Structures are given as structure tokens and as C-alpha cells.
C-alpha positions in Angstrom: 127.8 37.0 -115.8 130.7 39.0 -117.1 132.2 38.6 -113.9 132.1 34.8 -113.9 133.4 34.8 -117.0 136.2 37.3 -115.8 136.9 35.1 -112.7 137.6 31.9 -115.2 139.7 34.1 -117.7 141.8 35.0 -114.8 142.1 31.7 -113.3 142.8 30.4 -117.3 145.8 32.8 -117.0 147.3 31.6 -113.3 146.9 28.0 -115.1 149.0 29.0 -118.2 151.7 30.9 -115.9 152.1 27.6 -113.8 151.8 25.5 -117.1 149.5 23.7 -116.6 147.9 23.9 -120.1 145.0 21.5 -120.0 143.6 23.2 -116.8 143.7 26.8 -118.4 141.6 25.0 -121.6 139.2 23.4 -119.1 138.4 26.6 -117.3 137.8 28.5 -120.6 135.9 25.7 -121.9 133.5 25.6 -119.0 132.3 29.1 -120.4 131.5 28.0 -123.8 129.8 24.7 -122.2 127.9 26.7 -119.6 124.5 26.4 -119.4 124.0 29.9 -118.9 124.4 31.8 -122.1 127.2 34.5 -122.2 127.0 37.7 -124.7 128.3 36.6 -128.0 131.6 39.0 -127.8 132.4 37.1 -124.1 132.3 33.4 -126.1 134.2 34.7 -128.9 136.9 36.2 -126.6 137.0 33.2 -124.9 137.0 30.6 -128.2 140.2 32.9 -129.2 141.8 32.4 -126.1 141.3 28.7 -126.5 142.8 28.5 -129.5 145.6 30.4 -128.9 146.5 28.5 -126.2 146.2 25.1 -128.3 148.1 26.5 -131.3 151.0 27.6 -128.9 151.2 24.6 -126.7 150.0 21.6 -128.1 149.6 20.0 -131.7 145.4 19.7 -131.1 145.3 21.7 -134.6 141.7 20.5 -135.5 140.7 21.6 -132.1 141.5 25.0 -131.9 140.1 25.0 -135.8 136.7 23.9 -134.5 136.7 27.0 -131.9 137.4 29.1 -134.6 135.1 28.7 -136.9 132.5 28.7 -134.3 134.1 31.6 -133.4 133.3 32.9 -137.5 130.0 32.7 -136.9 129.1 34.2 -133.9 131.2 37.3 -135.1 129.0 37.4 -138.2 125.9 38.7 -136.4 128.2 41.5 -134.5 128.6 44.3 -136.5 131.7 46.1 -134.7 134.7 43.9 -133.5 137.0 44.9 -136.0 140.1 43.7 -134.1 138.6 40.5 -132.9 137.4 39.5 -136.1 141.2 40.1 -137.7 142.6 37.8 -135.1 139.8 35.2 -135.7 140.4 35.4 -139.2 144.4 35.1 -138.9 144.1 32.3 -136.3 141.9 30.4 -138.3 144.3 30.8 -141.7 147.3 29.7 -139.7 145.1 26.7 -138.8 144.1 26.3 -142.3 147.9 26.2 -143.5 148.6 23.5 -140.3 146.3 20.9 -141.6 147.6 21.8 -145.5 144.1 23.0 -146.4 145.2 26.2 -148.8 141.8 26.4 -150.8 140.0 27.4 -147.5 143.0 29.6 -146.2 143.0 32.1 -149.5 139.1 31.9 -148.9 139.2 33.0 -145.4 142.6 35.5 -146.1 140.3 37.2 -149.1 137.1 37.8 -146.6 139.8 39.1 -144.1 140.9 41.5 -146.8 137.7 42.7 -148.1 137.3 43.3 -144.0 140.5 45.8 -143.9 139.5 47.7 -147.2 136.2 48.5 -146.0 137.4 49.4 -142.6 139.4 52.8 -143.0 143.2 54.1 -143.1 143.8 53.8 -139.1 147.1 52.7 -138.4 145.7 49.2 -137.0 143.7 48.7 -140.5 147.3 48.9 -142.4 148.5 46.6 -140.0 145.9 43.7 -140.2 146.6 44.1 -144.0 149.8 43.8 -144.1 149.1 40.5 -142.0 146.7 39.0 -144.4 148.7 40.0 -147.5 151.6 38.2 -146.2 149.8 35.0 -145.1 148.3 35.2 -148.6 151.8 35.3 -150.2 152.7 32.2 -148.2 149.2 30.4 -149.3 150.0 31.4 -153.2 153.3 30.0 -153.0 152.8 26.7 -151.9 150.5 26.6 -155.0 153.2 27.6 -157.3 151.5 30.8 -157.9 154.8 33.2 -157.5 153.2 36.2 -159.8 150.2 36.3 -157.3 152.5 35.8 -154.5 154.7 38.8 -155.3 151.2 40.9 -156.4 149.7 40.2 -152.8 154.0 41.1 -151.4 153.3 44.5 -153.2 150.4 45.2 -151.8 151.5 44.6 -147.9 154.5 47.3 -149.2 152.3 49.7 -150.3 150.3 49.4 -146.5 153.7 49.4 -144.5 154.4 52.5 -146.9 150.9 54.5 -146.2 151.7 53.9 -142.3 155.6 55.2 -142.5 157.1 52.0 -141.3 160.2 51.4 -142.7 161.1 47.8 -140.8 157.5 46.6 -142.3 158.7 47.7 -145.5 161.9 45.8 -145.4 160.1 42.6 -144.7 157.8 43.1 -147.6 160.9 43.9 -149.6 162.8 41.2 -148.6 159.8 38.6 -148.9 159.4 39.9 -152.6 163.2 39.2 -153.2 162.8 36.1 -151.9 160.0 34.9 -154.3 162.2 36.4 -156.8 164.7 33.9 -156.1 162.8 31.3 -156.2 161.2 31.8 -159.5 164.0 33.9 -161.1 162.4 34.5 -164.8 163.3 37.8 -165.1 167.4 38.8 -164.0 166.2 42.3 -163.9 163.3 41.9 -162.0 165.8 40.1 -159.4 168.0 42.9 -159.6 165.8 45.0 -159.0 164.2 43.6 -156.0 167.9 43.1 -154.2 168.6 47.1 -155.1 165.1 47.4 -153.5 166.1 45.9 -150.2 169.2 47.8 -150.1 167.2 51.3 -150.4 164.8 50.4 -148.0 167.0 48.7 -144.9 168.8 52.3 -145.5 165.9 53.9 -144.4 165.7 52.1 -141.2 167.5 54.5 -138.6 171.2 52.6 -137.5 169.9 52.9 -134.0 166.7 50.7 -135.0 169.1 48.0 -137.1 169.9 46.5 -134.0 166.3 45.6 -133.0 165.9 43.8 -136.4 167.9 41.1 -136.1 165.0 38.9 -137.9 165.0 41.2 -140.7 169.0 41.5 -140.8 169.5 37.9 -141.1 167.0 37.2 -143.7 168.1 40.1 -145.9 171.8 38.7 -145.6 170.8 35.3 -146.4 168.8 36.2 -149.2 171.8 38.1 -150.7 173.9 35.5 -150.6 171.3 33.5 -152.3 171.3 35.8 -154.7 175.2 36.0 -155.0 175.8 32.4 -155.1 173.4 32.2 -157.9 175.2 34.3 -160.3 178.4 32.9 -158.9 179.8 36.7 -157.5 181.1 34.6 -154.4 183.6 37.8 -154.4 180.7 40.1 -153.4 178.8 37.3 -151.4 182.1 37.5 -148.6 180.7 40.7 -147.0 177.3 39.5 -146.3 178.7 36.6 -144.7 180.9 38.3 -142.2 178.0 40.8 -141.4 175.9 37.5 -140.8 178.9 35.9 -138.4 179.3 38.8 -136.8 175.5 39.5 -135.7 175.6 35.5 -134.8 178.1 35.8 -132.3 177.5 39.3 -131.2 173.6 37.5 -130.2 175.3 34.0 -128.7 177.3 36.6 -126.3 174.0 38.5 -125.3 172.0 35.4 -124.6 174.8 33.6 -122.7 175.1 37.4 -121.2 171.4 37.0 -120.2 171.3 33.2 -118.8 174.4 34.4 -116.4 172.3 37.1 -114.9 169.3 34.8 -114.4 171.2 32.5 -113.0 172.5 35.1 -110.7 169.2 36.7 -110.0 168.2 33.4 -109.5 170.5 32.6 -107.1 170.5 36.0 -105.2 166.4 35.6 -104.9 167.0 32.3 -103.1 169.6 33.9 -100.4 166.9 37.0 -100.1 164.4 34.2 -98.9 166.5 33.2 -95.9 164.6 34.2 -92.8 167.7 34.5 -90.7 169.6 37.0 -93.4 170.9 39.9 -91.2 169.3 43.6 -91.8 172.2 45.1 -93.6 173.2 42.0 -95.4 169.3 42.1 -96.7 169.3 45.7 -97.7 172.8 45.0 -99.6 171.4 42.1 -101.7 168.1 44.0 -102.4 169.9 46.6 -104.2 171.8 44.4 -106.0 168.8 42.5 -107.1 167.4 45.6 -108.4 170.3 46.7 -110.2 170.0 42.7 -112.0 166.5 43.4 -112.5 167.4 46.5 -114.2 170.0 45.1 -116.6 168.0 42.2 -117.8 165.3 44.7 -118.1 167.2 46.2 -120.4 168.8 43.6 -122.6 165.4 42.1 -122.9 163.4 45.3 -123.5 162.7 44.3 -127.1 161.3 40.9 -126.0 159.2 42.8 -123.7 158.2 45.3 -126.3 156.9 42.7 -128.8 156.5 39.6 -127.5 153.5 40.2 -125.3 150.5 39.8 -127.7 148.0 37.2 -126.6 147.7 35.9 -129.9 150.6 35.1 -132.0 150.2 34.7 -135.7 153.7 32.9 -136.4 152.5 31.8 -138.8 155.9 31.3 -140.7 156.7 27.9 -138.5 155.9 26.0 -135.3 154.5 28.3 -132.6 156.0 26.4 -129.9 158.6 28.4 -129.4 159.1 31.2 -126.9 159.5 34.4 -128.0 163.4 34.3 -127.6 163.8 31.9 -129.7 162.7 33.5 -132.7 164.1 36.0 -135.2 161.3 37.9 -135.7 160.6 39.3 -139.1 157.9 41.9 -138.4 155.8 44.0 -135.9 152.8 42.7 -134.1 149.9 41.5 -135.8 152.2 39.8 -138.0 155.5 38.9 -135.6 156.1 36.3 -138.1 159.5 34.6 -138.6 161.5 33.2 -142.2 163.2 30.2 -140.1 163.6 29.6 -136.5 166.7 31.3 -134.7 168.7 27.2 -134.3 168.4 27.1 -138.2 169.2 30.3 -139.3 172.3 29.7 -137.0 173.1 26.2 -138.6 172.1 28.4 -141.9 175.0 30.4 -141.7 177.4 27.7 -140.4 176.2 26.0 -143.9 177.2 29.0 -145.6 180.6 29.2 -144.4 181.3 25.8 -145.5 179.8 25.9 -148.6 182.0 29.0 -149.1 185.1 27.2 -147.0 185.4 23.9 -148.9 186.3 25.4 -152.4 189.1 27.3 -150.9 190.6 23.8 -148.9 189.5 25.2 -145.5 188.8 21.9 -144.0 189.4 22.4 -140.4 186.9 25.5 -140.0 184.1 23.3 -142.5 184.7 20.4 -140.1 184.0 22.2 -137.2 181.2 24.2 -139.1 179.5 20.9 -140.2 179.8 19.4 -135.9 178.4 22.4 -135.4 175.3 22.6 -137.2 174.8 19.2 -137.7 174.7 18.9 -133.3 172.4 21.8 -133.3 169.8 20.0 -136.3 170.0 17.2 -134.2 169.0 18.8 -130.8 166.1 21.0 -132.8 164.9 17.2 -134.4 165.1 15.4 -131.1 162.5 18.4 -129.7 160.3 17.4 -132.7 160.2 13.4 -131.5 162.2 12.7 -134.2 164.8 9.7 -133.0 165.7 7.2 -133.5 163.1 4.5 -135.3 160.7 7.3 -135.4 159.4 8.0 -139.5 157.4 9.9 -141.7 154.3 8.5 -140.9 154.5 8.8 -137.0 155.1 12.7 -137.1 152.2 14.9 -135.9 151.1 16.8 -139.3 151.3 20.0 -137.2 155.4 19.2 -137.4 155.7 18.1 -140.8 157.2 21.5 -141.9 159.4 22.2 -139.1 160.8 18.7 -139.4 161.2 19.1 -143.1 163.6 22.6 -142.7 165.8 21.0 -140.3 165.8 17.7 -142.2 167.2 19.2 -145.5 169.9 21.3 -143.5 170.8 18.2 -142.1 171.1 17.0 -145.5 173.3 19.8 -147.0 175.6 19.2 -144.3 175.7 16.2 -144.6 176.3 16.7 -148.6 179.2 18.9 -148.2 180.7 16.3 -145.4 180.9 13.5 -148.2 182.3 16.8 -150.8 185.1 17.2 -148.2 185.9 13.5 -147.8 185.9 12.9 -151.2 188.4 15.7 -152.0 190.6 14.3 -149.0 190.5 11.1 -150.0 189.0 9.8 -147.2 186.7 7.4 -148.6 185.6 5.5 -145.8 184.3 8.7 -144.5 182.6 9.5 -146.9 181.0 6.6 -147.3 179.4 6.7 -143.7 178.4 10.2 -144.5 176.7 9.2 -147.8 175.2 5.9 -145.6 173.9 8.5 -143.0 172.2 10.5 -145.9 170.6 7.6 -147.7 169.1 6.0 -144.3 167.5 9.6 -143.4 165.9 9.5 -147.0 164.6 6.0 -146.4 162.9 7.1 -143.1 161.2 10.6 -144.5 161.2 9.6 -148.5 158.6 12.4 -148.9 160.1 15.3 -146.7 163.1 14.4 -148.4 162.1 13.9 -152.0 164.5 16.1 -153.4 167.3 14.8 -151.7 167.2 11.4 -154.3 169.0 13.3 -156.9 171.8 14.6 -154.4 172.5 11.0 -153.0 172.6 9.6 -156.9 174.6 12.6 -157.5 177.0 11.6 -154.5 176.8 7.9 -155.4 178.5 8.5 -158.7 181.0 11.1 -156.7 182.2 8.2 -154.5 182.3 5.3 -157.4 184.6 7.8 -159.6 186.7 8.7 -156.9 187.4 4.9 -156.3 187.9 4.3 -159.7 184.4 2.9 -160.7 183.8 5.0 -163.8 181.0 2.7 -165.3 179.2 2.9 -162.0 179.6 6.4 -161.6 178.6 7.3 -165.1 175.5 5.4 -164.2 174.7 6.8 -161.0 175.1 10.1 -162.7 172.6 9.6 -165.5 170.1 8.4 -163.1 170.7 12.0 -160.9 169.8 13.8 -163.9 166.3 12.1 -164.2 165.2 12.1 -160.6 165.6 16.3 -160.7 163.7 19.0 -162.4 166.5 21.1 -162.1 168.3 22.2 -165.6 171.0 23.4 -163.9 171.4 20.2 -162.0 170.4 18.0 -165.1 173.4 19.6 -166.8 175.8 19.3 -164.1 174.7 15.6 -164.0 175.6 15.0 -167.4 178.9 16.6 -167.6 180.0 14.5 -164.3 178.6 11.6 -166.6 180.8 12.0 -169.6 183.9 13.0 -167.6 183.7 9.3 -166.0 183.2 8.0 -169.4 186.0 9.7 -170.9 187.8 8.2 -168.1 186.6 4.5 -169.1 188.6 5.2 -172.0 187.6 3.3 -175.1 185.7 4.4 -178.1 182.6 3.7 -177.3 182.3 5.6 -173.7 184.3 8.6 -175.7 180.9 8.5 -178.1 178.6 8.7 -175.2 180.4 11.2 -173.3 180.1 13.4 -176.4 176.2 12.8 -176.3 176.1 13.9 -172.8 178.4 17.2 -173.4 176.9 18.3 -176.7 173.5 19.4 -175.6 175.2 21.2 -172.3 177.6 23.1 -174.2 175.0 24.4 -177.2 173.2 26.1 -173.7 175.6 26.8 -171.6 175.2 30.4 -171.9 171.6 30.7 -171.2 172.7 29.2 -167.6 172.5 32.1 -164.5 176.5 32.5 -163.6 179.0 30.6 -164.8 179.0 27.3 -163.0 177.8 25.2 -165.8 179.8 26.8 -168.2 183.4 25.7 -166.8 182.0 22.2 -165.9 181.2 21.3 -169.7 184.4 23.8 -170.5 186.4 21.0 -168.4 184.6 17.9 -169.7 184.7 19.3 -173.7 188.5 20.3 -173.1 188.8 16.6 -171.6 187.4 14.8 -175.0 189.0 17.1 -177.3 192.4 16.2 -175.5 191.3 12.4 -176.5 190.6 13.5 -180.1 194.5 14.8 -180.0 193.0 18.2 -180.9 195.9 19.8 -178.3 195.7 23.5 -179.1 191.5 23.9 -179.7 191.5 21.8 -175.8 194.2 24.4 -175.3 191.9 27.0 -175.9 188.5 25.6 -173.9 190.5 24.6 -171.2 192.1 28.1 -170.7 188.7 30.1 -171.0 187.4 27.6 -168.4 190.3 28.3 -166.0 190.3 31.8 -166.5 186.2 31.4 -165.4 187.0 29.2 -162.9 189.4 31.5 -161.2 187.7 34.5 -161.6 184.5 33.5 -160.6 183.9 30.4 -158.5 187.2 30.4 -156.6 187.2 26.2 -156.5 190.4 25.2 -155.7 190.0 21.7 -156.8 189.1 22.3 -160.5 191.4 24.8 -161.0 194.1 22.6 -159.8 192.8 19.8 -162.2 192.7 22.4 -164.8 196.2 23.7 -164.5 197.1 19.6 -164.5 195.5 19.3 -167.5 197.0 22.3 -169.1 200.4 21.7 -168.3 199.9 17.9 -169.6 199.2 19.8 -172.9 201.9 22.4 -172.4 204.0 19.6 -172.3 202.7 17.6 -175.3 203.1 21.1 -177.5 206.4 21.0 -176.4 206.3 23.9 -174.3 208.2 22.6 -171.5 208.9 26.1 -169.2 205.2 26.6 -169.1 204.2 22.9 -167.9 207.1 22.9 -165.0 205.2 26.5 -164.0 201.7 25.3 -164.4 202.1 21.4 -162.8 204.2 22.9 -159.8 201.2 25.6 -159.7 198.6 22.8 -159.5 201.0 20.5 -157.3 200.8 23.2 -154.8 196.7 23.7 -155.0 196.7 19.6 -154.3 198.8 19.5 -151.1 196.2 22.7 -149.7 193.6 20.6 -150.4 195.0 17.3 -149.4 193.6 16.0 -152.6 196.2 12.7 -153.2 194.8 12.0 -156.6 195.2 15.0 -157.9 199.0 15.3 -156.4 199.8 11.5 -158.4 198.2 12.7 -161.4 200.4 15.9 -161.4 203.6 14.1 -160.5 202.9 11.9 -163.2 203.1 14.6 -165.9 206.1 16.2 -164.1 207.9 12.6 -164.3 207.7 12.7 -167.9 208.3 16.6 -168.1 211.9 15.5 -166.2 212.6 12.8 -168.6 212.5 14.8 -171.5 214.6 17.4 -169.7 216.9 15.0 -168.7 216.5 15.7 -164.9 217.2 12.7 -163.8 217.9 13.9 -159.9 214.4 15.8 -160.0 212.7 12.6 -161.7 213.9 10.2 -159.2 212.5 12.1 -156.7 209.5 13.2 -158.3 208.8 8.7 -158.1 209.9 8.2 -155.0 207.2 10.8 -153.8 204.8 10.0 -156.3 205.3 6.2 -155.1 204.6 7.2 -151.8 201.7 8.9 -152.9 200.4 5.9 -155.0 200.9 3.7 -151.9 198.8 5.8 -149.5 196.2 6.2 -152.1 196.3 2.2 -152.9 195.6 1.9 -148.9 193.0 3.9 -148.5 191.2 2.7 -151.3 191.8 -1.0 -150.0 189.9 0.5 -146.9 187.1 1.5 -149.1 186.7 -1.5 -151.1 186.5 -3.8 -148.0 183.8 -1.7 -146.4 180.7 -3.2 -145.8 179.0 -0.1 -147.6 181.3 -0.2 -150.8 179.0 -2.3 -152.5 175.6 -1.0 -152.1 177.0 2.5 -152.7 178.6 1.7 -156.4 176.0 -1.1 -157.3 173.8 -0.1 -160.7 170.5 -0.1 -158.4 168.4 3.1 -157.1 167.5 3.3 -153.8 164.2 2.0 -153.6 161.7 3.3 -150.9 157.9 3.0 -150.0 156.8 6.5 -150.9 154.2 8.0 -149.2 152.5 9.4 -151.6 150.2 11.8 -149.3 149.1 15.3 -150.7 148.6 16.6 -146.8 152.6 15.6 -146.0 153.4 17.3 -149.6 151.5 20.4 -148.9 152.7 20.7 -145.4 156.1 20.5 -146.6 155.8 22.7 -149.3 155.4 24.8 -146.1 156.3 28.6 -145.6 158.4 30.0 -148.8 161.6 28.0 -149.7 161.2 26.7 -146.4 162.0 23.5 -147.6 164.0 24.1 -150.9 166.5 26.9 -149.5 167.5 26.5 -153.2 171.3 26.6 -152.2 173.2 26.3 -155.8 175.1 22.8 -156.3 178.1 22.6 -154.4 179.6 19.8 -155.2 182.9 20.0 -157.7 184.4 17.5 -159.7 186.3 14.4 -158.7 189.7 13.5 -159.9 190.4 11.0 -162.5 192.4 8.5 -161.0 196.4 7.9 -162.2 195.7 5.0 -164.5 193.3 8.0 -166.7 196.0 10.1 -166.3 198.7 7.9 -168.2 196.3 7.8 -171.2 196.2 11.6 -170.6 199.5 12.4 -171.5 200.2 9.5 -173.8 199.2 11.2 -176.9 200.6 9.3 -179.8 197.9 6.7 -179.2 195.5 6.5 -182.7 193.3 9.0 -183.5 189.8 8.0 -183.2 187.3 10.1 -185.2 186.4 13.3 -184.5 183.2 15.0 -184.3 182.4 18.3 -183.2 180.0 20.0 -180.9 
């Protein structure tokens, strides 16, 4: 009977190599359904093989789960078979994960860990312990149990340390940092996790690091997220440079492998000719051997770690070849954080996030286009084409779809920000409508984006001078998020819009919004919220005629923005207001210097409203100084810019999307309150919530507001101190 089983196993292997997965499964199921009884271990191996095929090549998770559960029952009666039991536990855990059954997943993993705890201290036992602890940590993350997740990862780290495996230690050190970044309840713990990653990475031999590409990307991206959170943009740049260099090198190697493969295929075709001369055949055969050797050396890593018949890639979709994965850890883990294409898109996104505030719009545009193209290709592979909605997705594809959809939304978010900065209002409309349409189709998966969409509607409304509508959308955005940071930013933006309205009631509303944020601004990590609220509070003090105090707050905010954020648009706007204040305080020399710096930055950013704002203040300065020539030249430049802006505004307001975007109504969608979908998208740790800090800057008040700022002789309004 064993010979029969081996024959069917061999036939199944043949069909799998031929791509005929259905036939391979039928061969194996013939053993399980046979009237003749096979040894239990034969049936177990067969069912594990079926489950592996189903998980690797289909969405039939429940079928795979039933085979694995049957294997569990059979293995209970077999005293040994440690490796088979571990494989069954690992695969069954993945099945429970894919169907969103977290309690049974945790139960099966605890049983697996009990098995490894009683099995000795061999290397293989520690490796399986690492596998189960990492899967358990992932399950606990989905339930929001960060403390227990870190404990499981610490156990995995200790197992890796016991067998002296620095690459595996690095996997757990980075995973621990990842959880701390998600939780962020103690700055010292986060810093300690960052430092441990740096220390462990240094213990990996330099020659081995090149084979740890997945770990390199994971570690560097986590470091960037950390630096973004604490607003340390300067020290994030080296990490971004290393990522880009690694990505370019890998893309070049991939292209080289593809070229060699094509060349080898062509050469094999030539060798198949029967009329080939002996001497030519000999030369081609020699070249064939050389090509095969070069290909083998280039793909040695994938041959080394990608040959396992079981692939516990519980971090995502298993239906990809090894070359498409950025493997984080050695077998039996073979896990990944995100697919290679998603990681590469994320690198593009990081470059956009760092480049946009500096006005590097050409490079940002190229990266946005590149990233979105990659994502849309991957969505198509998942079956997400025009007309496909959330309810149409296979359950096992939900998590991966969520990863790509969230990345797509973040690219579109940054595109809206770029276009608004450049006063390309129609293009901003189109990108924002794309976000709206994706959200309407995938409301549960993209639920976290609802707040961002409302924020961007506020940004758009403010940019086109609809301040009341802007304030409404900012306030709605604050209601739709649990993030204290996001709520604070939304409140500050709403306050700026109220200040732009200009009447006494609106100023009072602005103060009500600014006050709570101002009082707690030092409690936030980094200075993002602090610079924003100092900007808004400085504007309000200026409106209340408290010029010196406004100057002090704005100068402090400018210094923080310049030193930590490097956001040129915000720096330009700070300078413009400070220039206005210097003029009002009759410090004309400083006013001229500040305003010229602001105008230079506004030109670099193609920020037409800020240019007009600066020009209007400069015109007033030249009038006071009696510089008629400069005044007339300035007025002419200002007039041309105003005409350009008015044309852009007219185009935006005549668009079919304008009213829909500014309307004081939220986008209503039919929410699918499906627990399974929410569990699925909770997914592998921060797969959906990439936790990239809010990157949208202020919109410039339009010139009618700037004229009110300059005219500081208007009647004083009642002052309320924060």
C-alpha cells in the first residue's frame, strides 16, 4: 500500500509542476477516500499536502481547514511525529487566521507551544517555537492585546537567542518595535526597541545582510515611521536613502535574472534543432552551462530557502512565488510583512511624504504615478477591477486587498495635497473624487479613510475660499477619528477657516477650537500639533490686535517648523504673517527681508495664493516707504497672479464635482457591519493601518483675508486669553 501512496504522491507532484492543481488534489484525495485503509501517517502526510496545495493555489480555505482538522485527530493517536504535528498546527493556525477565527487560532497555537515546550532544546524545536510565537503575536495584535503580543515576541526572541541565530533575533526585535510603534504608550520603551534593532542588526555578518532583504526593508521602514512620529525628518533621510538604494539594486538584479532567463530559453530552443552542426551544438552547450551557473548563483537564496513544501507565510497571501516575497525569517517561518510590490510602493510613498513639503513636486508626481500603477496592477490580480465591490471579495483576499487599497488612498491623499499647494484645483478635485469612489466601493476596508476624506474636503473648500464649508468638514473629520493627533489637527484647521471668515462670532468659535489643543500641545509626540496650533493662535492674536504676543508665538512656531518639519509651505506662511506683523510694528527693514524670503519659498512651491498674499503685504510696505517704482512693479505682478488664480478658481467652481465636495453633507455609504471583514482587515500587524503620520499642510488663506490681516486699525474685538 505504501508503494501505491508513493505513486499517487509522485503523480500529484507531476501535475503540480504542470500547473494542473485540480488533478494534483484529486490524486491525493484518492488516498484519503480509498476503501483500502492506509497507515495513519500516510493519510496525515497526504492531507497536509492537500491543505498546502489548496492554500497555495486557491481560495478554498475551508476545504484545507477540514483536511487539517482531520489530520489533528489522526495525530492525537500517534505518539511521535513531532515535525508533522508542528506542520499541522502551523497550517491550521493559518487557516483560522484567513477565515478570521482568532479564538480557535490562539487555542491551536497554545497547544503547539505546549508541544514544543515538552520536546527538548534541539534547533528544530526552537525554530517551531519561534514560528508559533510569531503567529500568536499576530493573532493577539488583531485583538488589540499589545502587551501579550510583545510577550509572545519576547519568547520568540529568546528562542532565537538560544540557538544563536541573529537573523531570527532581528525578525523578533523588529516585530517588537513594530508593536511598540502601534501602541506607543511609553517613549522610553519605543526608544529601547529602536536601539535593540540597531544592536541586533550589527551582529549580523555584513556578508549575510545582503541576503536579508526583507529584514532590511522592514527595519528601515519601521525606523522611518519612528522618525516621522517624533518629527525627526533629518535623521530619517539616511534610512530612506538606504531603502531606495536597496530597491534599485534588487530591481536591477531582478531585471538581470529575467534577461538571463530569456537568453537561456532562446538558447534551449536553438539546441532543440535537429539540424544543428556538432561544433555549433558544442559551443551552445558550453554557453548554456555558463548561463545556468550564473542564474544559479543569482537565485541561490531562493533555492536555499524557498524549497519547503509547506509555506507558513501567515503574514499575507500565500499564492505568490518565492521571488515575489521579501522573506523576513528562515523556515519554518518564511513570513513576510508585506508583499514586495507593496513594500516598493511604500518606499515611493515615503519619498513623496518627504519630498512634498520641500516642493519637489516633479519627483513626487513621478513617484505617485509609479506607486499607483504598481498598486492597480496588484489589485487587478486580486480581481479588483471596475465594478467590483467589497462584498464580491473572497475572504482570503480581503487582507491583501486592504493593504493595497490603503496604500492607494495614501497616494491619492498626497496627490490632493500637492495639487492644492500648486493651486491645481481641478486636479485636486479629481483625485479627491477617486478617493470618494474607492471609499464608496470598499466602506468597511477603508473605514479609517473617511476622516481623511472629510479633512481633504475641508482643505479643498478652504483653498477655494469656502471657509464656512471648510470648517464644517474639518469638524466632521475630527468626529470620525479616534486619533487625538488627528482630532487636534482638524480642530486647528477648522479654527483657521473660522478666522478667515472674519466676524466676531467666527473668531469666538476659532478660540473655542484652539484653546483645548493649545493647552495640551506639549503632550503630543513630536511638534506637528504644536507648530499648527501656534500658527492658528498667532493669527487669532493678530486679529485681536495683540501684536507683540502674536509675534512671539509665531516666531516660536516658525523655529519649530524650520528645525523639525522642514515644511516649506508652512514656513512660507509663517514668514508672511511675521512680515505683516513687522510692518504693523513699523519694523520695515525686517518686514522687507522676511517677505522676500517668503515670496521665494512660495514661488518654489508654485503656491499662488501665498504669493498674492506676500505681494499684497509688500505693496503696503512699498507705499509706506514711498518706493513708487517697486510698488507699481509689485502691483503689476500681483494683478497677473490674481488673474491666474481667479481663472483657476472659476474652472474649479464650474466643475461638476465642486458642489458635491464642498456641500455640508458627509458622503453616506452602506456600511457592511460584518465582523469577518473587520477581523480580516485587522490583519497582520499594521497591515492596514500603516500608521504614517498625517502629512497634509495648511492651506493658504486667500488674499481677501490677507488684506484684513494687514489692516490692523479696525475696531478692537474683545480678547479672551487661552
